[in-house]
C-alpha positions as CSV (number, residue, x, y, z in Angstrom):
1,M,82.0,111.9,60.6
2,L,84.3,108.7,61.0
3,T,83.8,106.3,58.7
4,P,85.9,102.3,58.4
5,D,87.2,102.8,55.6
6,R,89.2,106.1,56.9
7,A,90.0,104.5,60.1
8,G,91.8,101.5,58.0
9,L,89.0,98.7,58.9
10,P,88.5,96.0,57.2
11,A,84.7,95.8,55.8
12,D,82.7,93.2,57.2
13,G,80.0,92.8,54.6
14,R,77.4,94.2,57.1
15,T,74.5,97.1,56.2
16,R,75.4,99.8,58.1
17,R,72.0,101.9,59.4
18,V,73.5,104.8,60.8
19,P,76.3,106.4,59.9
20,G,80.2,106.0,62.0
21,L,81.4,103.3,63.4
22,R,80.1,100.8,65.2
23,R,80.6,100.0,69.0
24,D,83.3,96.8,68.0
25,E,85.1,99.0,65.5
26,V,85.3,101.8,67.9
27,A,86.9,99.0,70.7
28,R,89.3,97.8,67.9
29,L,90.7,101.4,67.0
30,V,91.4,102.1,71.4
31,A,92.8,98.9,71.8
32,Y,95.0,99.8,68.8
33,V,96.1,102.9,70.0
34,W,96.0,102.0,73.8
35,S,98.5,99.2,72.7
36,R,100.4,101.9,71.0
37,Q,100.6,103.9,73.4
38,E,101.6,101.3,75.9
39,R,104.6,100.1,74.1
40,R,105.7,103.9,73.3
41,G,105.7,104.2,77.2
42,R,107.7,101.4,78.1
43,A,109.9,102.3,75.1
44,L,110.4,106.1,76.7
45,S,110.3,103.8,80.6
46,E,113.5,102.0,79.1
47,N,115.6,104.9,78.0
48,E,115.5,106.8,81.1
49,A,116.4,103.8,83.3
50,R,119.2,103.2,80.5
51,P,122.4,105.9,82.0
52,G,123.0,108.6,79.5
53,V,125.6,108.8,77.0
54,E,128.0,112.0,77.5
C-alpha cells in the first residue's frame, strides 16, 4: 500500500481513518508526474527539431 511517507509527501497531521493516500495526495502526485513528463516531452521535441551534429 502506498503511504504519504513512501510517496515522498509531507505529513499534514490529519488522522487517517483508512490506509493509503487521500484524493488530494493522489492529485498532487499525478500533477507532479504529468509536469515531469511534459517537460521531458518538450526537451525531446526540442532535441529532435535541432539538426544533428555528424
